[in-house]
N, CA, C and O atoms as a GROMACS GRO file, in nm:
protein
  528
    1MET      N    1   4.017   9.353   4.318
    1MET     CA    2   4.143   9.320   4.382
    1MET      C    3   4.197   9.192   4.321
    1MET      O    4   4.123   9.108   4.269
    2LYS      N    5   4.324   9.178   4.328
    2LYS     CA    6   4.388   9.060   4.270
    2LYS      C    7   4.502   9.017   4.359
    2LYS      O    8   4.577   9.101   4.410
    3ILE      N    9   4.515   8.888   4.376
    3ILE     CA   10   4.631   8.834   4.446
    3ILE      C   11   4.701   8.742   4.349
    3ILE      O   12   4.639   8.659   4.282
    4GLN      N   13   4.829   8.756   4.344
    4GLN     CA   14   4.907   8.672   4.255
    4GLN      C   15   4.978   8.569   4.341
    4GLN      O   16   5.056   8.604   4.430
    5VAL      N   17   4.951   8.444   4.316
    5VAL     CA   18   5.018   8.335   4.387
    5VAL      C   19   5.097   8.259   4.284
    5VAL      O   20   5.040   8.201   4.191
    6ILE      N   21   5.225   8.259   4.300
    6ILE     CA   22   5.312   8.194   4.203
    6ILE      C   23   5.376   8.073   4.269
    6ILE      O   24   5.444   8.086   4.370
    7ALA      N   25   5.354   7.958   4.211
    7ALA     CA   26   5.416   7.837   4.262
    7ALA      C   27   5.540   7.810   4.180
    7ALA      O   28   5.533   7.802   4.057
    8LEU      N   29   5.653   7.797   4.246
    8LEU     CA   30   5.778   7.776   4.176
    8LEU      C   31   5.840   7.642   4.214
    8LEU      O   32   5.865   7.617   4.332
    9ALA      N   33   5.863   7.560   4.120
    9ALA     CA   34   5.940   7.437   4.139
    9ALA      C   35   6.020   7.429   4.010
    9ALA      O   36   5.972   7.375   3.910
   10GLY      N   37   6.137   7.480   4.014
   10GLY     CA   38   6.206   7.504   3.888
   10GLY      C   39   6.148   7.633   3.835
   10GLY      O   40   6.187   7.741   3.880
   11ALA      N   41   6.056   7.625   3.740
   11ALA     CA   42   5.999   7.747   3.683
   11ALA      C   43   5.848   7.741   3.675
   11ALA      O   44   5.791   7.799   3.582
   12PHE      N   45   5.779   7.674   3.767
   12PHE     CA   46   5.633   7.676   3.770
   12PHE      C   47   5.588   7.814   3.813
   12PHE      O   48   5.655   7.878   3.894
   13TRP      N   49   5.476   7.862   3.759
   13TRP     CA   50   5.412   7.976   3.823
   13TRP      C   51   5.268   7.991   3.781
   13TRP      O   52   5.230   7.960   3.668
   14LEU      N   53   5.188   8.039   3.875
   14LEU     CA   54   5.045   8.053   3.857
   14LEU      C   55   5.002   8.192   3.900
   14LEU      O   56   5.068   8.256   3.982
   15ALA      N   57   4.893   8.238   3.846
   15ALA     CA   58   4.835   8.363   3.892
   15ALA      C   59   4.684   8.352   3.881
   15ALA      O   60   4.633   8.284   3.792
   16GLY      N   61   4.614   8.417   3.972
   16GLY     CA   62   4.469   8.413   3.966
   16GLY      C   63   4.408   8.530   4.038
   16GLY      O   64   4.479   8.605   4.105
   17CYS      N   65   4.281   8.547   4.025
   17CYS     CA   66   4.211   8.658   4.087
   17CYS      C   67   4.142   8.608   4.213
   17CYS      O   68   4.067   8.510   4.208
   18ALA      N   69   4.166   8.675   4.324
   18ALA     CA   70   4.112   8.628   4.451
   18ALA      C   71   3.961   8.645   4.460
   18ALA      O   72   3.894   8.564   4.524
   19SER      N   73   3.906   8.748   4.398
   19SER     CA   74   3.762   8.768   4.410
   19SER      C   75   3.685   8.663   4.332
   19SER      O   76   3.571   8.631   4.369
   20THR      N   77   3.742   8.609   4.228
   20THR     CA   78   3.682   8.500   4.153
   20THR      C   79   3.790   8.396   4.130
   20THR      O   80   3.859   8.399   4.028
   21PRO      N   81   3.806   8.302   4.225
   21PRO     CA   82   3.914   8.205   4.214
   21PRO      C   83   3.918   8.140   4.076
   21PRO      O   84   3.815   8.107   4.017
   22SER      N   85   4.037   8.125   4.027
   22SER     CA   86   4.056   8.075   3.893
   22SER      C   87   4.159   7.964   3.893
   22SER      O   88   4.251   7.963   3.975
   23THR      N   89   4.144   7.872   3.803
   23THR     CA   90   4.244   7.768   3.790
   23THR      C   91   4.322   7.788   3.661
   23THR      O   92   4.382   7.694   3.608
   24THR      N   93   4.322   7.910   3.611
   24THR     CA   94   4.398   7.940   3.491
   24THR      C   95   4.544   7.954   3.528
   24THR      O   96   4.580   8.035   3.614
   25ALA      N   97   4.627   7.876   3.466
   25ALA     CA   98   4.770   7.879   3.496
   25ALA      C   99   4.845   7.953   3.387
   25ALA      O  100   4.807   7.951   3.270
   26ALA      N  101   4.953   8.017   3.427
   26ALA     CA  102   5.044   8.075   3.330
   26ALA      C  103   5.114   7.961   3.258
   26ALA      O  104   5.118   7.849   3.310
   27PRO      N  105   5.167   7.986   3.142
   27PRO     CA  106   5.236   7.878   3.071
   27PRO      C  107   5.346   7.818   3.160
   27PRO      O  108   5.422   7.890   3.224
   28CYS      N  109   5.352   7.688   3.161
   28CYS     CA  110   5.454   7.621   3.242
   28CYS      C  111   5.584   7.611   3.164
   28CYS      O  112   5.586   7.618   3.041
   29ALA      N  113   5.689   7.596   3.237
   29ALA     CA  114   5.821   7.583   3.177
   29ALA      C  115   5.830   7.451   3.101
   29ALA      O  116   5.755   7.357   3.129
   30SER      N  117   5.920   7.445   3.008
   30SER     CA  118   5.938   7.320   2.935
   30SER      C  119   5.980   7.212   3.033
   30SER      O  120   6.055   7.238   3.128
   31GLY      N  121   5.934   7.093   3.010
   31GLY     CA  122   5.966   6.982   3.098
   31GLY      C  123   5.866   6.964   3.210
   31GLY      O  124   5.876   6.868   3.287
   32VAL      N  125   5.768   7.055   3.222
   32VAL     CA  126   5.665   7.045   3.325
   32VAL      C  127   5.542   6.984   3.261
   32VAL      O  128   5.493   7.034   3.159
   33SER      N  129   5.491   6.878   3.319
   33SER     CA  130   5.377   6.808   3.259
   33SER      C  131   5.248   6.888   3.273
   33SER      O  132   5.235   6.973   3.360
   34THR      N  133   5.154   6.858   3.186
   34THR     CA  134   5.022   6.919   3.191
   34THR      C  135   4.954   6.886   3.323
   34THR      O  136   4.886   6.970   3.381
   35GLU      N  137   4.972   6.762   3.371
   35GLU     CA  138   4.912   6.722   3.498
   35GLU      C  139   4.966   6.806   3.614
   35GLU      O  140   4.890   6.846   3.702
   36GLN      N  141   5.097   6.832   3.613
   36GLN     CA  142   5.155   6.914   3.718
   36GLN      C  143   5.101   7.057   3.712
   36GLN      O  144   5.072   7.117   3.816
   37CYS      N  145   5.086   7.111   3.592
   37CYS     CA  146   5.030   7.246   3.577
   37CYS      C  147   4.888   7.251   3.631
   37CYS      O  148   4.851   7.346   3.700
   38ARG      N  149   4.807   7.150   3.598
   38ARG     CA  150   4.669   7.146   3.648
   38ARG      C  151   4.666   7.135   3.800
   38ARG      O  152   4.587   7.202   3.866
   39TRP      N  153   4.751   7.050   3.854
   39TRP     CA  154   4.756   7.033   3.999
   39TRP      C  155   4.793   7.166   4.067
   39TRP      O  156   4.730   7.205   4.165
   40LEU      N  157   4.895   7.233   4.015
   40LEU     CA  158   4.934   7.361   4.074
   40LEU      C  159   4.823   7.464   4.060
   40LEU      O  160   4.805   7.548   4.149
   41ALA      N  161   4.748   7.460   3.951
   41ALA     CA  162   4.635   7.551   3.935
   41ALA      C  163   4.528   7.522   4.041
   41ALA      O  164   4.467   7.615   4.094
   42GLU      N  165   4.505   7.395   4.072
   42GLU     CA  166   4.409   7.359   4.176
   42GLU      C  167   4.458   7.403   4.314
   42GLU      O  168   4.380   7.452   4.395
   43VAL      N  169   4.587   7.386   4.341
   43VAL     CA  170   4.646   7.432   4.467
   43VAL      C  171   4.625   7.583   4.478
   43VAL      O  172   4.584   7.632   4.583
   44ASN      N  173   4.653   7.655   4.370
   44ASN     CA  174   4.635   7.799   4.365
   44ASN      C  175   4.490   7.837   4.395
   44ASN      O  176   4.465   7.927   4.475
   45ALA      N  177   4.396   7.768   4.332
   45ALA     CA  178   4.254   7.799   4.353
   45ALA      C  179   4.213   7.776   4.498
   45ALA      O  180   4.136   7.855   4.553
   46ASN      N  181   4.262   7.668   4.561
   46ASN     CA  182   4.232   7.642   4.703
   46ASN      C  183   4.283   7.756   4.791
   46ASN      O  184   4.213   7.800   4.882
   47ILE      N  185   4.402   7.802   4.763
   47ILE     CA  186   4.458   7.912   4.842
   47ILE      C  187   4.376   8.038   4.820
   47ILE      O  188   4.342   8.108   4.915
   48GLN      N  189   4.343   8.068   4.695
   48GLN     CA  190   4.267   8.188   4.663
   48GLN      C  191   4.132   8.189   4.735
   48GLN      O  192   4.090   8.292   4.787
   49ARG      N  193   4.064   8.074   4.738
   49ARG     CA  194   3.933   8.067   4.804
   49ARG      C  195   3.943   8.092   4.954
   49ARG      O  196   3.848   8.141   5.016
   50ASN      N  197   4.055   8.061   5.014
   50ASN     CA  198   4.071   8.073   5.158
   50ASN      C  199   4.144   8.200   5.202
   50ASN      O  200   4.151   8.229   5.321
   51PHE      N  201   4.197   8.276   5.108
   51PHE     CA  202   4.272   8.396   5.141
   51PHE      C  203   4.176   8.514   5.141
   51PHE      O  204   4.144   8.568   5.035
   52VAL      N  205   4.130   8.554   5.259
   52VAL     CA  206   4.035   8.665   5.270
   52VAL      C  207   4.107   8.789   5.322
   52VAL      O  208   4.205   8.780   5.395
   53GLY      N  209   4.056   8.904   5.283
   53GLY     CA  210   4.115   9.030   5.328
   53GLY      C  211   4.245   9.065   5.260
   53GLY      O  212   4.326   9.139   5.315
   54TYR      N  213   4.266   9.012   5.140
   54TYR     CA  214   4.392   9.034   5.069
   54TYR      C  215   4.419   9.180   5.039
   54TYR      O  216   4.535   9.218   5.022
   55ASP      N  217   4.314   9.264   5.032
   55ASP     CA  218   4.333   9.405   5.000
   55ASP      C  219   4.418   9.477   5.105
   55ASP      O  220   4.478   9.580   5.076
   56ARG      N  221   4.424   9.424   5.225
   56ARG     CA  222   4.508   9.483   5.330
   56ARG      C  223   4.657   9.459   5.306
   56ARG      O  224   4.741   9.522   5.371
   57TYR      N  225   4.690   9.369   5.214
   57TYR     CA  226   4.830   9.331   5.192
   57TYR      C  227   4.884   9.377   5.058
   57TYR      O  228   4.994   9.338   5.018
   58VAL      N  229   4.808   9.460   4.987
   58VAL     CA  230   4.852   9.509   4.856
   58VAL      C  231   4.987   9.578   4.871
   58VAL      O  232   5.007   9.659   4.961
   59GLY      N  233   5.079   9.544   4.782
   59GLY     CA  234   5.213   9.603   4.785
   59GLY      C  235   5.313   9.521   4.866
   59GLY      O  236   5.433   9.549   4.861
   60GLN      N  237   5.267   9.421   4.939
   60GLN     CA  238   5.357   9.336   5.016
   60GLN      C  239   5.386   9.209   4.938
   60GLN      O  240   5.317   9.177   4.841
   61GLN      N  241   5.488   9.137   4.981
   61GLN     CA  242   5.524   9.012   4.914
   61GLN      C  243   5.578   8.913   5.017
   61GLN      O  244   5.643   8.952   5.114
   62CYS      N  245   5.549   8.786   4.993
   62CYS     CA  246   5.600   8.680   5.080
   62CYS      C  247   5.622   8.554   4.998
   62CYS      O  248   5.534   8.512   4.923
   63VAL      N  249   5.739   8.495   5.012
   63VAL     CA  250   5.769   8.367   4.948
   63VAL      C  251   5.758   8.260   5.057
   63VAL      O  252   5.825   8.266   5.160
   64VAL      N  253   5.672   8.162   5.030
   64VAL     CA  254   5.646   8.055   5.126
   64VAL      C  255   5.698   7.924   5.068
   64VAL      O  256   5.655   7.881   4.961
   65SER      N  257   5.790   7.860   5.138
   65SER     CA  258   5.839   7.728   5.098
   65SER      C  259   5.751   7.624   5.163
   65SER      O  260   5.731   7.626   5.285
   66VAL      N  261   5.697   7.533   5.082
   66VAL     CA  262   5.606   7.431   5.133
   66VAL      C  263   5.651   7.292   5.090
   66VAL      O  264   5.727   7.276   4.994
   67ALA      N  265   5.603   7.194   5.164
   67ALA     CA  266   5.631   7.054   5.131
   67ALA      C  267   5.500   6.976   5.141
   67ALA      O  268   5.416   7.006   5.225
   68ARG      N  269   5.484   6.878   5.054
   68ARG     CA  270   5.368   6.789   5.061
   68ARG      C  271   5.401   6.676   5.157
   68ARG      O  272   5.512   6.623   5.157
   69ASN      N  273   5.304   6.639   5.241
   69ASN     CA  274   5.326   6.523   5.326
   69ASN      C  275   5.258   6.401   5.262
   69ASN      O  276   5.197   6.413   5.156
   70ALA      N  277   5.268   6.286   5.325
   70ALA     CA  278   5.215   6.162   5.269
   70ALA      C  279   5.064   6.166   5.248
   70ALA      O  280   5.011   6.096   5.162
   71GLN      N  281   4.993   6.247   5.327
   71GLN     CA  282   4.848   6.258   5.314
   71GLN      C  283   4.806   6.362   5.210
   71GLN      O  284   4.687   6.381   5.186
   72GLY      N  285   4.903   6.428   5.148
   72GLY     CA  286   4.873   6.527   5.045
   72GLY      C  287   4.856   6.668   5.096
   72GLY      O  288   4.839   6.760   5.016
   73LYS      N  289   4.862   6.686   5.227
   73LYS     CA  290   4.852   6.823   5.283
   73LYS      C  291   4.982   6.898   5.257
   73LYS      O  292   5.087   6.838   5.238
   74LEU      N  293   4.972   7.031   5.258
   74LEU     CA  294   5.090   7.114   5.243
   74LEU      C  295   5.133   7.165   5.379
   74LEU      O  296   5.051   7.214   5.456
   75ASN      N  297   5.261   7.153   5.408
   75ASN     CA  298   5.319   7.202   5.532
   75ASN      C  299   5.415   7.315   5.499
   75ASN      O  300   5.499   7.301   5.410
   76VAL      N  301   5.402   7.426   5.570
   76VAL     CA  302   5.491   7.539   5.550
   76VAL      C  303   5.626   7.506   5.613
   76VAL      O  304   5.634   7.469   5.730
   77LEU      N  305   5.732   7.521   5.534
   77LEU     CA  306   5.868   7.498   5.584
   77LEU      C  307   5.929   7.628   5.634
   77LEU      O  308   5.993   7.631   5.739
   78ARG      N  309   5.910   7.736   5.556
   78ARG     CA  310   5.961   7.867   5.598
   78ARG      C  311   5.897   7.975   5.512
   78ARG      O  312   5.839   7.948   5.408
   79THR      N  313   5.908   8.099   5.560
   79THR     CA  314   5.857   8.213   5.485
   79THR      C  315   5.966   8.319   5.478
   79THR      O  316   6.056   8.324   5.562
   80GLU      N  317   5.954   8.404   5.377
   80GLU     CA  318   6.050   8.512   5.361
   80GLU      C  319   5.978   8.630   5.296
   80GLU      O  320   5.919   8.616   5.189
   81GLY      N  321   5.982   8.744   5.362
   81GLY     CA  322   5.917   8.863   5.308
   81GLY      C  323   5.852   8.945   5.417
   81GLY      O  324   5.897   8.945   5.531
   82ASP      N  325   5.744   9.015   5.380
   82ASP     CA  326   5.672   9.099   5.475
   82ASP      C  327   5.605   9.010   5.580
   82ASP      O  328   5.524   8.924   5.548
   83GLU      N  329   5.640   9.035   5.706
   83GLU     CA  330   5.598   8.946   5.815
   83GLU      C  331   5.447   8.929   5.826
   83GLU      O  332   5.399   8.817   5.843
   84VAL      N  333   5.372   9.038   5.816
   84VAL     CA  334   5.228   9.030   5.832
   84VAL      C  335   5.165   8.945   5.721
   84VAL      O  336   5.080   8.861   5.748
   85LEU      N  337   5.208   8.966   5.597
   85LEU     CA  338   5.157   8.886   5.486
   85LEU      C  339   5.202   8.740   5.501
   85LEU      O  340   5.124   8.649   5.474
   86CYS      N  341   5.324   8.720   5.542
   86CYS     CA  342   5.374   8.582   5.560
   86CYS      C  343   5.291   8.506   5.664
   86CYS      O  344   5.261   8.388   5.645
   87LEU      N  345   5.256   8.573   5.772
   87LEU     CA  346   5.171   8.508   5.873
   87LEU      C  347   5.034   8.475   5.816
   87LEU      O  348   4.980   8.367   5.842
   88LYS      N  349   4.978   8.567   5.737
   88LYS     CA  350   4.847   8.543   5.674
   88LYS      C  351   4.858   8.427   5.575
   88LYS      O  352   4.770   8.341   5.572
   89ALA      N  353   4.964   8.424   5.495
   89ALA     CA  354   4.983   8.317   5.398
   89ALA      C  355   4.996   8.182   5.470
   89ALA      O  356   4.934   8.084   5.429
   90TRP      N  357   5.075   8.178   5.576
   90TRP     CA  358   5.094   8.055   5.654
   90TRP      C  359   4.959   8.007   5.708
   90TRP      O  360   4.926   7.889   5.698
   91HIS      N  361   4.883   8.100   5.765
   91HIS     CA  362   4.753   8.065   5.821
   91HIS      C  363   4.660   8.015   5.711
   91HIS      O  364   4.588   7.917   5.731
   92THR      N  365   4.661   8.080   5.596
   92THR     CA  366   4.574   8.040   5.485
   92THR      C  367   4.606   7.898   5.439
   92THR      O  368   4.516   7.817   5.421
   93ILE      N  369   4.733   7.869   5.421
   93ILE     CA  370   4.774   7.735   5.377
   93ILE      C  371   4.733   7.631   5.481
   93ILE      O  372   4.686   7.523   5.446
   94GLY      N  373   4.749   7.665   5.608
   94GLY     CA  374   4.711   7.573   5.715
   94GLY      C  375   4.561   7.553   5.728
   94GLY      O  376   4.517   7.452   5.781
   95SER      N  377   4.482   7.649   5.681
   95SER     CA  378   4.337   7.640   5.696
   95SER      C  379   4.268   7.563   5.585
   95SER      O  380   4.150   7.529   5.597
   96VAL      N  381   4.339   7.535   5.477
   96VAL     CA  382   4.278   7.460   5.366
   96VAL      C  383   4.255   7.316   5.413
   96VAL      O  384   4.348   7.248   5.457
   97LYS      N  385   4.131   7.271   5.402
   97LYS     CA  386   4.094   7.138   5.452
   97LYS      C  387   4.131   7.026   5.354
   97LYS      O  388   4.168   6.916   5.396
   98SER      N  389   4.122   7.053   5.226
   98SER     CA  390   4.142   6.947   5.128
   98SER      C  391   4.227   6.997   5.012
   98SER      O  392   4.191   7.093   4.943
   99TRP      N  393   4.338   6.932   4.991
   99TRP     CA  394   4.426   6.965   4.879
   99TRP      C  395   4.404   6.862   4.769
   99TRP      O  396   4.373   6.746   4.797
  100PRO      N  397   4.420   6.903   4.644
  100PRO     CA  398   4.406   6.805   4.536
  100PRO      C  399   4.520   6.703   4.542
  100PRO      O  400   4.630   6.734   4.586
  101LEU      N  401   4.491   6.583   4.498
  101LEU     CA  402   4.595   6.480   4.494
  101LEU      C  403   4.696   6.516   4.386
  101LEU      O  404   4.658   6.547   4.273
  102PRO      N  405   4.824   6.511   4.419
  102PRO     CA  406   4.926   6.548   4.320
  102PRO      C  407   4.944   6.438   4.216
  102PRO      O  408   4.922   6.320   4.244
  103PRO      N  409   4.983   6.478   4.097
  103PRO     CA  410   5.013   6.377   3.994
  103PRO      C  411   5.147   6.311   4.026
  103PRO      O  412   5.223   6.358   4.111
  104THR      N  413   5.174   6.203   3.958
  104THR     CA  414   5.304   6.141   3.974
  104THR      C  415   5.410   6.240   3.927
  104THR      O  416   5.384   6.321   3.838
  105GLN      N  417   5.524   6.234   3.984
  105GLN     CA  418   5.636   6.322   3.949
  105GLN      C  419   5.616   6.467   3.995
  105GLN      O  420   5.697   6.553   3.961
  106ALA      N  421   5.510   6.496   4.072
  106ALA     CA  422   5.491   6.632   4.124
  106ALA      C  423   5.600   6.660   4.226
  106ALA      O  424   5.642   6.569   4.298
  107PRO      N  425   5.647   6.783   4.234
  107PRO     CA  426   5.752   6.815   4.330
  107PRO      C  427   5.702   6.797   4.474
  107PRO      O  428   5.587   6.827   4.505
  108GLU      N  429   5.791   6.749   4.558
  108GLU     CA  430   5.754   6.734   4.699
  108GLU      C  431   5.767   6.865   4.774
  108GLU      O  432   5.697   6.888   4.872
  109THR      N  433   5.857   6.951   4.729
  109THR     CA  434   5.870   7.084   4.787
  109THR      C  435   5.867   7.185   4.674
  109THR      O  436   5.915   7.159   4.564
  110PHE      N  437   5.810   7.301   4.703
  110PHE     CA  438   5.805   7.410   4.606
  110PHE      C  439   5.777   7.539   4.680
  110PHE      O  440   5.758   7.537   4.802
  111GLN      N  441   5.774   7.649   4.609
  111GLN     CA  442   5.752   7.779   4.671
  111GLN      C  443   5.626   7.844   4.615
  111GLN      O  444   5.591   7.826   4.498
  112LEU      N  445   5.560   7.919   4.701
  112LEU     CA  446   5.445   7.999   4.662
  112LEU      C  447   5.481   8.145   4.688
  112LEU      O  448   5.526   8.180   4.797
  113ASN      N  449   5.462   8.228   4.589
  113ASN     CA  450   5.494   8.369   4.602
  113ASN      C  451   5.363   8.446   4.615
  113ASN      O  452   5.288   8.459   4.518
  114PHE      N  453   5.336   8.498   4.734
  114PHE     CA  454   5.216   8.577   4.759
  114PHE      C  455   5.248   8.723   4.731
  114PHE      O  456   5.340   8.780   4.791
  115LYS      N  457   5.172   8.783   4.640
  115LYS     CA  458   5.193   8.923   4.605
  115LYS      C  459   5.057   8.984   4.570
  115LYS      O  460   5.021   8.991   4.452
  116PRO      N  461   4.980   9.029   4.672
  116PRO     CA  462   4.849   9.088   4.644
  116PRO      C  463   4.862   9.213   4.558
  116PRO      O  464   4.945   9.300   4.583
  117LEU      N  465   4.777   9.220   4.455
  117LEU     CA  466   4.777   9.331   4.361
  117LEU      C  467   4.643   9.401   4.362
  117LEU      O  468   4.541   9.342   4.398
  118ARG      N  469   4.642   9.527   4.324
  118ARG     CA  470   4.517   9.600   4.310
  118ARG      C  471   4.443   9.551   4.187
  118ARG      O  472   4.503   9.502   4.092
  119ALA      N  473   4.311   9.563   4.192
  119ALA     CA  474   4.228   9.525   4.077
  119ALA      C  475   4.261   9.614   3.959
  119ALA      O  476   4.292   9.732   3.974
  120THR      N  477   4.252   9.556   3.841
  120THR     CA  478   4.278   9.634   3.721
  120THR      C  479   4.151   9.652   3.639
  120THR      O  480   4.157   9.691   3.523
  121THR      N  481   4.036   9.623   3.700
  121THR     CA  482   3.910   9.636   3.628
  121THR      C  483   3.869   9.782   3.626
  121THR      O  484   3.896   9.856   3.721
  122PRO      N  485   3.803   9.826   3.517
  122PRO     CA  486   3.760   9.965   3.508
  122PRO      C  487   3.645   9.992   3.604
  122PRO      O  488   3.578   9.899   3.648
  123PRO      N  489   3.622  10.120   3.638
  123PRO     CA  490   3.510  10.151   3.728
  123PRO      C  491   3.378  10.112   3.662
  123PRO      O  492   3.369  10.101   3.540
  124ALA      N  493   3.275  10.092   3.746
  124ALA     CA  494   3.144  10.051   3.695
  124ALA      C  495   3.087  10.153   3.597
  124ALA      O  496   3.020  10.115   3.500
  125HIS      N  497   3.111  10.279   3.620
  125HIS     CA  498   3.061  10.386   3.531
  125HIS      C  499   3.178  10.475   3.494
  125HIS      O  500   3.213  10.563   3.572
  126PRO      N  501   3.239  10.455   3.376
  126PRO     CA  502   3.360  10.529   3.339
  126PRO      C  503   3.344  10.681   3.345
  126PRO      O  504   3.440  10.751   3.377
  127ALA      N  505   3.225  10.733   3.315
  127ALA     CA  506   3.205  10.877   3.318
  127ALA      C  507   3.216  10.933   3.459
  127ALA      O  508   3.241  11.053   3.478
  128ALA      N  509   3.197  10.848   3.558
  128ALA     CA  510   3.202  10.894   3.698
  128ALA      C  511   3.343  10.938   3.736
  128ALA      O  512   3.359  11.014   3.832
  129THR      N  513   3.444  10.892   3.664
  129THR     CA  514   3.582  10.931   3.698
  129THR      C  515   3.639  11.032   3.601
  129THR      O  516   3.754  11.074   3.616
  130ALA      N  517   3.560  11.072   3.500
  130ALA     CA  518   3.610  11.169   3.401
  130ALA      C  519   3.619  11.307   3.463
  130ALA      O  520   3.531  11.349   3.538
  131ALA      N  521   3.727  11.376   3.430
  131ALA     CA  522   3.745  11.513   3.480
  131ALA      C  523   3.663  11.611   3.396
  131ALA      O  524   3.650  11.595   3.275
  132ASP      N  525   3.608  11.712   3.464
  132ASP     CA  526   3.529  11.813   3.392
  132ASP      C  527   3.617  11.926   3.345
  132ASP      O  528   3.569  12.020   3.282
   0.00000   0.00000   0.00000
């Protein structure tokens, strides 16, 4: 299974695999610092580690607008999309205990796009799915 979490502030975006949280970020837009990309990758990884049961939301989408507060926590400002996934995303963001410290010039508000995807890994035994 895979969940795609895209953080947008201008043109930031990240994607990772929920079953094995990753801090691999998609290429950032020009003008976005390496530190900001790393920070967003860490934010993404924190969300991925706390988002359980994502397979129930495959095919749904939710855009979550968030803001950083003075303590570095993320506060949900609003959500838009499939209500059930939006509630799960809101709860997940609220359940993260520790967020990475943002770099200087990091956006104070940005969006996270939750879009759970099916796994694209091949079956454990390819012959098991071959037609006779």
